[in-house]
DRENPA-3360 file (N, C-alpha, C; in nm, 2 decimals, always signed):
BEGIN
1 = MIKIIRKF = +0.01/-3.49/-2.64/+0.06/-3.35/-2.65/+0.11/-3.32/-2.79 ~ +0.17/-3.42/-2.85/+0.22/-3.40/-2.99/+0.10/-3.38/-3.08 ~ -0.01/-3.46/-3.06/-0.13/-3.44/-3.14/-0.19/-3.30/-3.13 ~ -0.19/-3.25/-3.01/-0.24/-3.11/-2.99/-0.15/-3.01/-3.06 ~ -0.02/-3.03/-3.06/+0.07/-2.94/-3.13/+0.05/-2.95/-3.28 ~ +0.03/-3.07/-3.33/+0.01/-3.09/-3.48/-0.12/-3.02/-3.52 ~ -0.23/-3.04/-3.43/-0.36/-2.98/-3.46/-0.35/-2.83/-3.46 ~ -0.27/-2.78/-3.36/-0.25/-2.63/-3.35/-0.18/-2.58/-3.47;
9 = SGLTKSQK = -0.08/-2.65/-3.52/+0.00/-2.60/-3.64/-0.08/-2.60/-3.76 ~ -0.19/-2.68/-3.77/-0.28/-2.68/-3.89/-0.38/-2.57/-3.89 ~ -0.39/-2.49/-3.78/-0.49/-2.38/-3.77/-0.44/-2.26/-3.85 ~ -0.54/-2.18/-3.89/-0.50/-2.05/-3.95/-0.44/-1.96/-3.86 ~ -0.37/-1.85/-3.91/-0.31/-1.75/-3.83/-0.41/-1.68/-3.73 ~ -0.53/-1.66/-3.78/-0.63/-1.60/-3.70/-0.67/-1.69/-3.59 ~ -0.69/-1.81/-3.62/-0.73/-1.91/-3.51/-0.62/-1.92/-3.40 ~ -0.50/-1.92/-3.45/-0.39/-1.93/-3.35/-0.38/-1.81/-3.26;
17 = THIIVFLL = -0.40/-1.69/-3.33/-0.40/-1.57/-3.25/-0.51/-1.56/-3.15 ~ -0.63/-1.60/-3.19/-0.74/-1.60/-3.10/-0.72/-1.70/-2.98 ~ -0.67/-1.82/-3.01/-0.64/-1.92/-2.90/-0.54/-1.86/-2.81 ~ -0.43/-1.80/-2.86/-0.33/-1.75/-2.77/-0.38/-1.64/-2.69 ~ -0.46/-1.55/-2.74/-0.52/-1.44/-2.67/-0.61/-1.50/-2.56 ~ -0.69/-1.59/-2.59/-0.78/-1.66/-2.50/-0.70/-1.72/-2.38 ~ -0.59/-1.80/-2.41/-0.52/-1.86/-2.31/-0.44/-1.76/-2.22 ~ -0.39/-1.65/-2.28/-0.33/-1.54/-2.20/-0.43/-1.48/-2.10;
25 = FMSFMPTK = -0.55/-1.46/-2.15/-0.66/-1.40/-2.07/-0.69/-1.50/-1.96 ~ -0.71/-1.62/-1.99/-0.75/-1.72/-1.89/-0.64/-1.74/-1.78 ~ -0.51/-1.71/-1.82/-0.41/-1.72/-1.71/-0.40/-1.59/-1.64 ~ -0.43/-1.48/-1.70/-0.42/-1.34/-1.64/-0.52/-1.32/-1.53 ~ -0.65/-1.36/-1.56/-0.76/-1.33/-1.46/-0.73/-1.40/-1.32 ~ -0.71/-1.53/-1.32/-0.68/-1.59/-1.18/-0.55/-1.54/-1.12 ~ -0.45/-1.51/-1.20/-0.33/-1.45/-1.15/-0.35/-1.32/-1.09 ~ -0.42/-1.23/-1.16/-0.45/-1.10/-1.11/-0.53/-1.11/-0.97;
33 = SFLEWKGR = -0.63/-1.20/-0.97/-0.71/-1.21/-0.85/-0.62/-1.26/-0.73 ~ -0.53/-1.36/-0.76/-0.44/-1.41/-0.66/-0.35/-1.31/-0.61 ~ -0.29/-1.22/-0.70/-0.19/-1.12/-0.66/-0.25/-1.01/-0.58 ~ -0.38/-0.97/-0.61/-0.44/-0.86/-0.54/-0.52/-0.90/-0.42 ~ -0.50/-1.02/-0.38/-0.58/-1.07/-0.26/-0.55/-0.98/-0.14 ~ -0.65/-0.92/-0.08/-0.64/-0.83/+0.03/-0.62/-0.90/+0.16 ~ -0.52/-0.85/+0.24/-0.50/-0.91/+0.37/-0.42/-1.04/+0.37 ~ -0.35/-1.06/+0.27/-0.26/-1.18/+0.27/-0.17/-1.18/+0.39;
41 = DFPQKSEI = -0.16/-1.29/+0.46/-0.08/-1.29/+0.58/-0.12/-1.19/+0.68 ~ -0.25/-1.16/+0.69/-0.30/-1.06/+0.79/-0.27/-1.11/+0.93 ~ -0.21/-1.03/+1.01/-0.17/-1.07/+1.15/-0.29/-1.10/+1.24 ~ -0.26/-1.18/+1.34/-0.36/-1.20/+1.44/-0.37/-1.07/+1.53 ~ -0.48/-1.06/+1.60/-0.50/-0.94/+1.68/-0.39/-0.92/+1.78 ~ -0.33/-1.02/+1.83/-0.22/-1.01/+1.93/-0.09/-0.97/+1.87 ~ -0.08/-0.97/+1.73/+0.04/-0.93/+1.66/+0.04/-0.79/+1.61 ~ -0.07/-0.72/+1.63/-0.08/-0.58/+1.59/+0.00/-0.49/+1.67;
49 = NYSTGVLD = +0.07/-0.39/+1.61/+0.14/-0.29/+1.67/+0.05/-0.17/+1.70 ~ +0.08/-0.10/+1.81/-0.01/+0.01/+1.85/+0.08/+0.13/+1.87 ~ +0.04/+0.25/+1.82/+0.11/+0.37/+1.84/+0.01/+0.48/+1.88 ~ +0.06/+0.57/+1.97/-0.03/+0.68/+2.01/+0.04/+0.81/+1.97 ~ -0.05/+0.90/+1.93/+0.00/+1.03/+1.89/-0.12/+1.12/+1.86 ~ -0.09/+1.23/+1.79/-0.20/+1.33/+1.75/-0.25/+1.30/+1.61 ~ -0.38/+1.28/+1.60/-0.44/+1.24/+1.48/-0.45/+1.36/+1.38 ~ -0.41/+1.33/+1.25/-0.41/+1.43/+1.15/-0.45/+1.36/+1.02;
57 = YLRTTGKD = -0.48/+1.44/+0.92/-0.52/+1.38/+0.79/-0.44/+1.46/+0.68 ~ -0.38/+1.38/+0.59/-0.30/+1.44/+0.48/-0.37/+1.41/+0.35 ~ -0.38/+1.52/+0.26/-0.43/+1.50/+0.13/-0.32/+1.54/+0.03 ~ -0.28/+1.45/-0.06/-0.18/+1.49/-0.16/-0.25/+1.56/-0.27 ~ -0.18/+1.63/-0.35/-0.24/+1.70/-0.47/-0.19/+1.64/-0.59 ~ -0.25/+1.68/-0.70/-0.21/+1.63/-0.83/-0.31/+1.54/-0.89 ~ -0.27/+1.48/-1.01/-0.36/+1.39/-1.08/-0.41/+1.27/-1.00 ~ -0.32/+1.21/-0.93/-0.36/+1.09/-0.85/-0.36/+1.13/-0.70;
65 = SKSFTVLR = -0.44/+1.23/-0.67/-0.44/+1.27/-0.53/-0.50/+1.17/-0.44 ~ -0.45/+1.15/-0.32/-0.49/+1.05/-0.22/-0.50/+1.12/-0.08 ~ -0.57/+1.05/+0.00/-0.58/+1.10/+0.14/-0.52/+0.99/+0.23 ~ -0.45/+1.03/+0.34/-0.39/+0.94/+0.43/-0.42/+0.98/+0.57 ~ -0.43/+0.88/+0.66/-0.44/+0.91/+0.80/-0.30/+0.92/+0.85 ~ -0.28/+1.02/+0.93/-0.14/+1.05/+0.98/-0.15/+1.06/+1.14 ~ -0.04/+1.00/+1.20/-0.03/+1.02/+1.34/+0.10/+1.10/+1.37 ~ +0.08/+1.22/+1.43/+0.19/+1.31/+1.45/+0.23/+1.30/+1.60;
73 = SIEGSSQD = +0.36/+1.33/+1.62/+0.42/+1.33/+1.76/+0.39/+1.20/+1.83 ~ +0.43/+1.09/+1.76/+0.41/+0.96/+1.82/+0.49/+0.94/+1.95 ~ +0.42/+0.90/+2.05/+0.47/+0.88/+2.18/+0.56/+0.99/+2.23 ~ +0.51/+1.12/+2.20/+0.58/+1.23/+2.25/+0.70/+1.28/+2.17 ~ +0.74/+1.21/+2.07/+0.86/+1.25/+1.99/+0.80/+1.34/+1.87 ~ +0.90/+1.38/+1.79/+0.86/+1.47/+1.67/+0.83/+1.38/+1.55 ~ +0.82/+1.25/+1.57/+0.80/+1.16/+1.46/+0.66/+1.16/+1.41 ~ +0.64/+1.16/+1.28/+0.51/+1.15/+1.21/+0.50/+1.02/+1.13;
81 = TVFGCSYT = +0.39/+0.95/+1.13/+0.38/+0.83/+1.05/+0.25/+0.84/+0.97 ~ +0.27/+0.81/+0.84/+0.15/+0.81/+0.75/+0.11/+0.66/+0.73 ~ -0.02/+0.63/+0.74/-0.07/+0.50/+0.73/-0.15/+0.48/+0.60 ~ -0.13/+0.36/+0.54/-0.21/+0.33/+0.42/-0.31/+0.22/+0.45 ~ -0.39/+0.18/+0.35/-0.49/+0.08/+0.37/-0.50/-0.01/+0.25 ~ -0.39/-0.04/+0.18/-0.40/-0.13/+0.07/-0.41/-0.28/+0.11 ~ -0.35/-0.31/+0.22/-0.35/-0.45/+0.28/-0.29/-0.55/+0.18 ~ -0.21/-0.51/+0.08/-0.14/-0.60/-0.01/+0.01/-0.56/-0.01;
89 = AFISSTTG = +0.09/-0.64/-0.07/+0.23/-0.61/-0.09/+0.25/-0.51/-0.20 ~ +0.15/-0.47/-0.27/+0.15/-0.38/-0.38/+0.10/-0.24/-0.34 ~ +0.17/-0.14/-0.38/+0.12/+0.00/-0.35/+0.03/+0.03/-0.47 ~ -0.10/+0.05/-0.44/-0.19/+0.07/-0.55/-0.28/+0.19/-0.53 ~ -0.38/+0.20/-0.61/-0.47/+0.32/-0.59/-0.55/+0.31/-0.46 ~ -0.55/+0.20/-0.40/-0.62/+0.18/-0.27/-0.53/+0.20/-0.15 ~ -0.41/+0.25/-0.18/-0.31/+0.27/-0.07/-0.35/+0.38/+0.03 ~ -0.43/+0.47/-0.02/-0.47/+0.59/+0.06/-0.55/+0.55/+0.19;
97 = SCISRNKV = -0.61/+0.65/+0.25/-0.68/+0.63/+0.37/-0.81/+0.54/+0.35 ~ -0.84/+0.46/+0.45/-0.96/+0.38/+0.45/-1.07/+0.45/+0.54 ~ -1.03/+0.57/+0.59/-1.13/+0.64/+0.68/-1.15/+0.78/+0.62 ~ -1.27/+0.81/+0.59/-1.30/+0.94/+0.53/-1.27/+1.06/+0.62 ~ -1.23/+1.17/+0.56/-1.20/+1.29/+0.64/-1.33/+1.33/+0.73 ~ -1.45/+1.31/+0.67/-1.57/+1.35/+0.75/-1.58/+1.27/+0.88 ~ -1.54/+1.14/+0.87/-1.55/+1.06/+0.99/-1.45/+1.10/+1.10 ~ -1.34/+1.15/+1.06/-1.23/+1.19/+1.16/-1.22/+1.34/+1.19;
105 = ESYLGKQA = -1.30/+1.42/+1.11/-1.29/+1.57/+1.12/-1.29/+1.62/+1.26 ~ -1.39/+1.57/+1.34/-1.40/+1.63/+1.47/-1.30/+1.57/+1.57 ~ -1.22/+1.48/+1.53/-1.11/+1.42/+1.61/-0.97/+1.46/+1.58 ~ -0.96/+1.54/+1.47/-0.83/+1.59/+1.43/-0.76/+1.67/+1.54 ~ -0.63/+1.65/+1.56/-0.56/+1.72/+1.67/-0.57/+1.66/+1.81 ~ -0.65/+1.55/+1.82/-0.66/+1.48/+1.95/-0.57/+1.36/+1.96 ~ -0.55/+1.32/+2.08/-0.47/+1.19/+2.10/-0.55/+1.07/+2.04 ~ -0.48/+0.99/+1.97/-0.53/+0.88/+1.91/-0.44/+0.76/+1.92;
113 = TVGWYYQP = -0.50/+0.64/+1.92/-0.42/+0.52/+1.92/-0.45/+0.44/+1.79 ~ -0.35/+0.41/+1.71/-0.36/+0.34/+1.58/-0.30/+0.20/+1.60 ~ -0.38/+0.10/+1.56/-0.33/-0.04/+1.54/-0.29/-0.05/+1.40 ~ -0.17/-0.11/+1.38/-0.11/-0.12/+1.25/-0.02/-0.24/+1.23 ~ +0.02/-0.27/+1.11/+0.12/-0.37/+1.08/+0.19/-0.34/+0.95 ~ +0.30/-0.41/+0.93/+0.37/-0.40/+0.80/+0.33/-0.52/+0.72 ~ +0.28/-0.50/+0.59/+0.24/-0.61/+0.51/+0.36/-0.69/+0.47 ~ +0.37/-0.82/+0.49/+0.48/-0.90/+0.45/+0.50/-0.89/+0.29;
121 = SFLGFKNN = +0.63/-0.90/+0.25/+0.65/-0.90/+0.11/+0.60/-1.02/+0.04 ~ +0.57/-1.01/-0.09/+0.51/-1.12/-0.16/+0.56/-1.12/-0.30 ~ +0.62/-1.23/-0.35/+0.68/-1.24/-0.48/+0.77/-1.13/-0.52 ~ +0.85/-1.08/-0.42/+0.94/-0.97/-0.44/+0.88/-0.83/-0.43 ~ +0.75/-0.82/-0.41/+0.69/-0.69/-0.40/+0.68/-0.66/-0.25 ~ +0.71/-0.53/-0.21/+0.71/-0.49/-0.07/+0.64/-0.36/-0.06 ~ +0.55/-0.35/+0.03/+0.48/-0.23/+0.07/+0.53/-0.18/+0.20 ~ +0.61/-0.08/+0.20/+0.68/-0.03/+0.32/+0.59/+0.06/+0.41;
129 = MPQLVSLE = +0.47/+0.09/+0.36/+0.38/+0.18/+0.43/+0.30/+0.10/+0.54 ~ +0.30/+0.14/+0.67/+0.23/+0.07/+0.77/+0.08/+0.07/+0.74 ~ +0.02/-0.04/+0.75/-0.12/-0.06/+0.72/-0.21/-0.04/+0.84 ~ -0.30/+0.06/+0.83/-0.39/+0.09/+0.94/-0.50/-0.02/+0.96 ~ -0.50/-0.07/+1.09/-0.60/-0.18/+1.12/-0.71/-0.13/+1.21 ~ -0.67/-0.04/+1.31/-0.77/+0.01/+1.40/-0.74/+0.15/+1.44 ~ -0.84/+0.23/+1.48/-0.82/+0.37/+1.52/-0.91/+0.40/+1.63 ~ -0.86/+0.44/+1.74/-0.93/+0.48/+1.86/-0.90/+0.62/+1.90;
137 = VNGKHLKT = -1.00/+0.70/+1.93/-0.98/+0.84/+1.97/-1.07/+0.86/+2.09 ~ -1.01/+0.90/+2.20/-1.09/+0.93/+2.33/-1.18/+0.82/+2.36 ~ -1.14/+0.70/+2.35/-1.22/+0.58/+2.39/-1.32/+0.54/+2.28 ~ -1.33/+0.61/+2.17/-1.43/+0.58/+2.07/-1.35/+0.51/+1.95 ~ -1.40/+0.39/+1.92/-1.34/+0.31/+1.81/-1.39/+0.36/+1.67 ~ -1.31/+0.43/+1.60/-1.35/+0.47/+1.46/-1.33/+0.36/+1.36 ~ -1.24/+0.27/+1.39/-1.22/+0.15/+1.30/-1.16/+0.05/+1.39 ~ -1.21/-0.08/+1.38/-1.17/-0.19/+1.46/-1.10/-0.30/+1.38;
145 = YEETVNKN = -1.03/-0.38/+1.45/-0.96/-0.50/+1.39/-1.06/-0.58/+1.31 ~ -1.17/-0.61/+1.38/-1.28/-0.70/+1.32/-1.34/-0.64/+1.19 ~ -1.36/-0.50/+1.19/-1.41/-0.44/+1.07/-1.31/-0.45/+0.96 ~ -1.19/-0.43/+0.99/-1.08/-0.44/+0.88/-1.08/-0.58/+0.82 ~ -1.08/-0.69/+0.91/-1.07/-0.82/+0.86/-1.20/-0.86/+0.78 ~ -1.32/-0.82/+0.83/-1.44/-0.84/+0.75/-1.45/-0.77/+0.62 ~ -1.40/-0.65/+0.62/-1.40/-0.57/+0.49/-1.31/-0.63/+0.39 ~ -1.19/-0.68/+0.43/-1.10/-0.75/+0.34/-1.16/-0.88/+0.29;
153 = KRKNKIFS = -1.22/-0.95/+0.37/-1.29/-1.08/+0.33/-1.40/-1.05/+0.23 ~ -1.48/-0.94/+0.26/-1.59/-0.90/+0.17/-1.53/-0.86/+0.03 ~ -1.43/-0.78/+0.03/-1.36/-0.73/-0.09/-1.31/-0.85/-0.17 ~ -1.24/-0.94/-0.11/-1.19/-1.06/-0.18/-1.30/-1.14/-0.24 ~ -1.41/-1.16/-0.17/-1.52/-1.23/-0.23/-1.58/-1.16/-0.36 ~ -1.60/-1.03/-0.34/-1.65/-0.95/-0.45/-1.56/-0.96/-0.57 ~ -1.43/-0.93/-0.55/-1.33/-0.94/-0.66/-1.33/-1.08/-0.73 ~ -1.33/-1.18/-0.64/-1.33/-1.32/-0.70/-1.45/-1.34/-0.79;
161 = FVYLFFTI = -1.57/-1.30/-0.75/-1.69/-1.31/-0.83/-1.68/-1.23/-0.96 ~ -1.63/-1.11/-0.95/-1.61/-1.02/-1.06/-1.52/-1.09/-1.16 ~ -1.40/-1.14/-1.12/-1.31/-1.20/-1.21/-1.37/-1.33/-1.27 ~ -1.44/-1.41/-1.18/-1.51/-1.53/-1.24/-1.61/-1.49/-1.34 ~ -1.69/-1.39/-1.32/-1.79/-1.34/-1.41/-1.73/-1.31/-1.55 ~ -1.63/-1.22/-1.54/-1.56/-1.18/-1.67/-1.49/-1.30/-1.74 ~ -1.44/-1.39/-1.66/-1.38/-1.51/-1.72/-1.48/-1.59/-1.79 ~ -1.60/-1.61/-1.73/-1.71/-1.69/-1.79/-1.76/-1.62/-1.92;
169 = IFTVIFIF = -1.78/-1.48/-1.91/-1.83/-1.41/-2.02/-1.73/-1.41/-2.14 ~ -1.60/-1.40/-2.11/-1.50/-1.40/-2.21/-1.50/-1.54/-2.28 ~ -1.51/-1.64/-2.20/-1.50/-1.78/-2.25/-1.62/-1.81/-2.34 ~ -1.74/-1.76/-2.30/-1.86/-1.78/-2.38/-1.85/-1.70/-2.51 ~ -1.80/-1.58/-2.50/-1.78/-1.50/-2.63/-1.68/-1.57/-2.72 ~ -1.58/-1.62/-2.66/-1.47/-1.69/-2.74/-1.53/-1.81/-2.81 ~ -1.60/-1.90/-2.73/-1.65/-2.02/-2.78/-1.76/-2.01/-2.89 ~ -1.85/-1.91/-2.86/-1.97/-1.90/-2.94/-1.96/-1.79/-3.05;
177 = VIYPKDFI = -1.87/-1.70/-3.03/-1.87/-1.59/-3.13/-1.74/-1.58/-3.21 ~ -1.63/-1.57/-3.14/-1.50/-1.55/-3.20/-1.45/-1.67/-3.28 ~ -1.44/-1.78/-3.20/-1.37/-1.90/-3.26/-1.46/-1.96/-3.38 ~ -1.59/-1.97/-3.37/-1.67/-2.02/-3.49/-1.65/-1.93/-3.61 ~ -1.63/-1.80/-3.60/-1.61/-1.72/-3.72/-1.48/-1.75/-3.79 ~ -1.38/-1.80/-3.72/-1.26/-1.84/-3.78/-1.28/-1.96/-3.88 ~ -1.37/-2.05/-3.84/-1.40/-2.16/-3.93/-1.48/-2.11/-4.06 ~ -1.57/-2.02/-4.03/-1.65/-1.96/-4.14/-1.56/-1.90/-4.25;
185 = YKEK = -1.47/-1.82/-4.20/-1.38/-1.75/-4.29/-1.28/-1.84/-4.35 ~ -1.24/-1.95/-4.29/-1.15/-2.05/-4.34/-1.21/-2.12/-4.46 ~ -1.35/-2.15/-4.45/-1.42/-2.22/-4.55/-1.43/-2.14/-4.68 ~ -1.44/-2.01/-4.67/-1.47/-1.92/-4.79/-1.35/-1.90/-4.87;
% end
């Protein structure tokens, strides 16, 4: 370890900067992938909560407008619940609805049953929005538990490959392009 520190202290300021940026990037990519993992602590089918009410759709306005699936008059009360679909402890750009308005348009205003759960907190982050898992209207399943689980698995695989791809590309660029230039400039 001491040899590595001595070797590092003998490098130029440019080399040190490039190595530090490279190490920060290398720690950032897996951390980001780990933190954004969809469906962490996803409940078993038997642990899903179900609510019945009138199906509605809410669209927020503004720069970051989002759409949400809403269940109004839940179990006959005047209570409304807005459901999200981020499936993480973080509220993000994917917090909005996971069902397009076109898919539910003909079912708006009808009795619907929503399967949902609260995402457990993770590293101090908490998403208080109930996460929509399934949606059934008049006996027709517009979204099922299995579809949600499979979609989360698919997204996690895609994001993992994307992060791995960018990590490999950045490493190759660093090793073959950036770091060798430091030695060229040091010699001149």
